[in-house]
C-alpha positions in Angstrom: -57.5 -8.5 -31.1 -58.4 -7.9 -27.4 -58.4 -4.1 -26.9 -56.4 -4.7 -23.7 -53.9 -2.1 -24.7 -56.4 0.6 -25.8 -55.0 4.1 -25.1 -51.4 2.8 -24.4 -48.3 4.1 -26.2 -45.6 1.6 -27.1 -42.1 1.8 -28.7 -40.7 -1.3 -30.5 -37.1 -1.0 -31.4 -36.0 -3.0 -34.4 -39.7 -2.9 -35.2 -39.8 -3.2 -39.0 -39.0 -6.9 -39.4 -39.0 -10.3 -37.8 -40.0 -10.5 -34.1 -40.1 -6.7 -34.0 -42.6 -6.4 -36.9 -44.8 -9.1 -35.4 -44.8 -7.3 -32.1 -45.8 -4.0 -33.7 -48.6 -5.8 -35.4 -49.8 -7.5 -32.2 -49.6 -4.4 -30.0 -51.4 -2.4 -32.6 -54.1 -5.1 -32.9 -54.5 -5.0 -29.1 -55.2 -1.3 -29.3 -51.9 0.5 -28.7 -50.4 3.3 -30.6 -47.0 2.0 -31.7 -43.8 3.7 -32.6 -41.8 1.6 -35.1 -38.2 2.4 -34.4 -35.8 0.9 -37.0 -32.6 1.9 -38.8 -34.2 1.1 -42.3 -36.6 3.8 -43.5 -37.8 1.7 -46.4 -38.8 -1.1 -44.0 -40.6 1.3 -41.7 -42.5 2.7 -44.7 -43.5 -0.7 -45.9 -45.0 -1.7 -42.6 -46.7 1.6 -42.2 -48.3 1.2 -45.6 -49.4 -2.3 -44.8 -51.1 -1.3 -41.6 -52.6 2.0 -42.8 -53.3 3.3 -39.3 -52.8 6.7 -37.5 -51.7 4.6 -34.5 -48.5 3.6 -36.3 -45.6 6.1 -36.1 -42.3 5.4 -37.9 -39.0 6.7 -36.6 -35.6 6.1 -38.2 -33.3 5.3 -35.3 -29.7 4.0 -35.2 -29.4 2.1 -31.9 -25.6 2.6 -32.0 -26.2 6.3 -31.3 -27.3 7.3 -27.8 -28.4 10.7 -29.1 -30.8 9.0 -31.5 -32.2 6.8 -28.7 -32.8 9.9 -26.6 -34.5 11.6 -29.6 -36.7 8.5 -30.1 -38.0 8.8 -26.5 -38.5 12.5 -26.7 -40.3 12.4 -30.0 -42.6 9.7 -28.8 -43.6 11.6 -25.7 -44.0 14.9 -27.6 -46.2 13.2 -30.3 -48.2 10.9 -28.0 -48.2 12.6 -24.7 -46.4 9.8 -22.8 -45.1 6.3 -22.9 -46.5 3.1 -21.4 -44.5 0.2 -23.1 -40.9 -0.1 -24.2 -40.0 -3.2 -26.2 -36.2 -3.4 -26.5 -36.1 -5.8 -29.5 -33.3 -4.4 -31.7 -30.3 -6.6 -31.9 -27.7 -8.2 -34.2 -26.5 -11.7 -34.5 -22.9 -12.8 -34.3 -20.9 -15.9 -35.2 -17.5 -16.7 -34.0 -15.3 -17.9 -31.1 -13.4 -15.4 -29.1 -10.4 -16.3 -31.2 -12.3 -15.5 -34.4 -13.8 -12.1 -33.5 -12.0 -8.8 -33.2 -12.6 -6.1 -30.6 -14.5 -3.9 -33.0 -17.0 -6.6 -33.7 -17.4 -7.5 -30.0 -18.1 -3.8 -29.2 -20.6 -3.5 -32.0 -22.6 -6.5 -30.7 -22.4 -5.2 -27.1 -23.4 -1.7 -28.2 -26.5 -2.8 -30.0 -27.6 -5.8 -28.0 -26.8 -4.5 -24.5 -25.9 -0.9 -24.3 -28.9 0.2 -26.4 -31.2 -1.7 -24.1 -29.7 0.0 -21.1 -29.8 3.5 -22.6 -33.3 3.2 -24.0 -34.5 2.0 -20.7 -32.7 4.7 -18.7 -34.0 7.4 -21.0 -37.6 6.1 -20.9 -37.8 5.2 -17.2 -39.2 8.6 -15.9 -41.9 8.6 -18.5 -42.8 4.9 -17.9 -42.8 5.5 -14.2 -45.3 8.3 -14.6 -47.8 6.0 -16.2 -47.0 2.7 -14.3 -45.6 1.4 -17.5 -43.4 -1.6 -18.4 -40.3 -2.7 -20.3 -40.1 -6.0 -22.2 -36.6 -6.9 -23.4 -36.0 -9.5 -26.1 -33.1 -11.8 -25.3 -32.6 -15.4 -26.4 -32.1 -18.9 -25.2 -28.6 -18.2 -26.2 -28.4 -16.1 -23.0 -29.3 -19.0 -20.8 -26.7 -21.5 -22.0 -23.7 -21.5 -24.3 -23.5 -22.4 -28.0 -20.7 -23.4 -30.3 -19.4 -20.4 -32.1 -21.6 -17.7 -30.7 -19.4 -16.2 -28.0 -20.4 -12.5 -28.4 -24.1 -13.2 -28.9 -24.2 -15.6 -25.9 -22.5 -13.0 -23.7 -24.8 -10.2 -24.9 -28.0 -12.0 -24.4 -27.0 -13.2 -21.0 -26.3 -9.6 -20.1 -29.8 -8.6 -21.2 -31.4 -11.3 -19.1 -29.6 -10.2 -15.9 -30.0 -6.5 -16.7 -33.7 -7.2 -16.8 -33.6 -8.7 -13.3 -31.6 -5.8 -12.0 -34.0 -3.2 -13.4 -37.0 -5.2 -12.2 -35.6 -4.9 -8.6 -34.6 -1.2 -8.9 -37.7 0.2 -10.6 -40.7 -1.6 -9.2 -43.5 -1.0 -8.4 -43.6 2.0 -10.7 -42.2 0.0 -13.7 -42.3 -3.7 -14.4 -39.4 -5.1 -16.4 -39.5 -8.6 -18.0 -37.7 -10.4 -20.8 -38.6 -12.9 -23.5 -36.1 -15.4 -24.6 -37.0 -17.0 -28.0 -35.5 -20.1 -29.4 -34.9 -20.5 -33.1 -37.5 -18.3 -34.9 -38.2 -17.8 -38.6 -36.8 -14.3 -39.0 -34.6 -12.5 -41.4 -31.8 -12.6 -38.8 -32.0 -16.4 -38.6 -32.3 -17.0 -42.4 -28.7 -18.4 -42.4 -29.9 -21.1 -40.0 -33.5 -21.7 -41.0 -32.5 -21.8 -44.7 -30.0 -24.6 -44.2 -31.6 -28.0 -44.4 -28.8 -29.8 -42.5 -28.9 -27.2 -39.6 -32.7 -27.3 -39.5 -32.7 -31.1 -39.3 -30.2 -31.2 -36.4 -31.9 -28.3 -34.6 -35.5 -29.5 -34.8 -34.5 -33.0 -33.8 -34.0 -31.7 -30.3 -37.2 -29.6 -30.2 -40.3 -31.3 -28.8 -42.5 -29.0 -31.0 -40.5 -30.2 -34.0 -40.2 -26.7 -35.7 -38.9 -23.2 -35.1 -41.2 -20.5 -33.7 -43.1 -18.1 -35.9 -42.5 -14.4 -35.1 -46.2 -14.0 -34.1 -45.8 -16.6 -31.4 -43.0 -14.7 -29.8 -44.9 -11.4 -30.2 -47.9 -12.9 -28.3 -45.6 -13.5 -25.3 -44.3 -9.9 -25.5 -47.8 -8.6 -25.8 -48.9 -10.6 -22.7 -46.0 -9.2 -20.6 -46.9 -5.7 -21.8 -50.5 -6.1 -20.8 -52.5 -5.6 -17.6 -52.9 -9.4 -17.6 -49.2 -9.5 -16.4 -49.6 -6.8 -13.8 -47.9 -8.9 -11.1 -45.2 -10.4 -13.2 -41.8 -8.6 -12.8 -38.2 -9.8 -13.4 -39.4 -12.9 -15.3 -37.6 -14.5 -18.2 -40.4 -16.0 -20.4 -38.8 -18.6 -22.6 -40.5 -19.2 -26.0 -38.6 -22.1 -27.5 -41.0 -25.0 -28.0 -39.5 -26.9 -25.0 -36.0 -26.8 -26.3 -34.3 -26.1 -23.0 -36.6 -28.5 -21.1 -34.3 -31.5 -21.8 -30.7 -32.3 -20.8 -29.4 -32.6 -24.4 -29.6 -36.4 -24.4 -31.0 -37.9 -27.6 -34.6 -39.1 -27.9 -34.1 -42.7 -26.9 -37.8 -43.5 -27.4 -37.5 -42.7 -31.1 -34.1 -44.1 -31.7 -34.9 -47.5 -30.1 -38.3 -47.7 -31.8 -40.8 -47.0 -29.1 -41.5 -47.0 -25.4 -41.5 -50.9 -25.2 -37.8 -50.9 -25.7 -37.3 -48.5 -22.8 -39.5 -50.7 -20.7 -37.2 -53.6 -21.5 -34.1 -51.6 -20.6 -35.7 -50.5 -17.3 -36.6 -54.1 -16.4 -32.9 -55.2 -16.9 -31.8 -52.9 -14.1 -33.1 -53.3 -10.5 -32.6 -51.2 -7.4 -32.3 -52.6 -3.9 -33.8 -50.7 -1.0 -30.5 -48.9 -0.4 -30.7 -47.3 -3.8 -27.8 -49.2 -5.3 -28.2 -50.5 -8.8 -27.9 -54.3 -9.0 -28.0 -56.6 -11.9 
């Protein structure tokens, strides 16, 4: 698209579907050579076949295994001569209250969603520093506030956001570290939500944009943070949620009451004296 990543080498974990796939496509379009790291060889092959480019390299990686994460970084550097961009996108969803989930499930979520981010970043850091590179982590608005029934996921994504800030402090100016927090996005991971009409109606009712994000819209934010255009942005959480967290959670009174004129009428019924006290 822009050529702003010409000559750059990127790794995208969880890169064969959803936000990861869209990010691979966007970074590739911007000129980067992209390593697609995913646990599903068939999905990697499908994406490679679709793009038909010698700048797409597929690697089967299980992010539960630290040895495979280390091998991913080593193989990328050996094949491409270095590393400029690490996108820690791989993750799993989780539903359940703390009283519903067992320790094995909790540990699985933390291993993939948090530990893998730390270990990939740790392993890649010397190579990124050598080329003034950057890390873009993918968290979620679920890491900013709580949700009903998403205890492990909320905790994991909050950890990713604060880990991003810690790494941004520790490794600048050689390596910039930022995070993108998407809201509801049309991905395979979210099919259980986006495919449910009742859930979608309730969710989009609180979204100013009135719809979920498309993966390409989140990928555009990731590509920006990975680019020279973001050269002075470090430790930032870029929220891509259509304005969802911009409001307090109160209902849309304008729509419920039938227009702004009703709000004007409500406002005129309440007066404030000069002391700030509300009087009838």
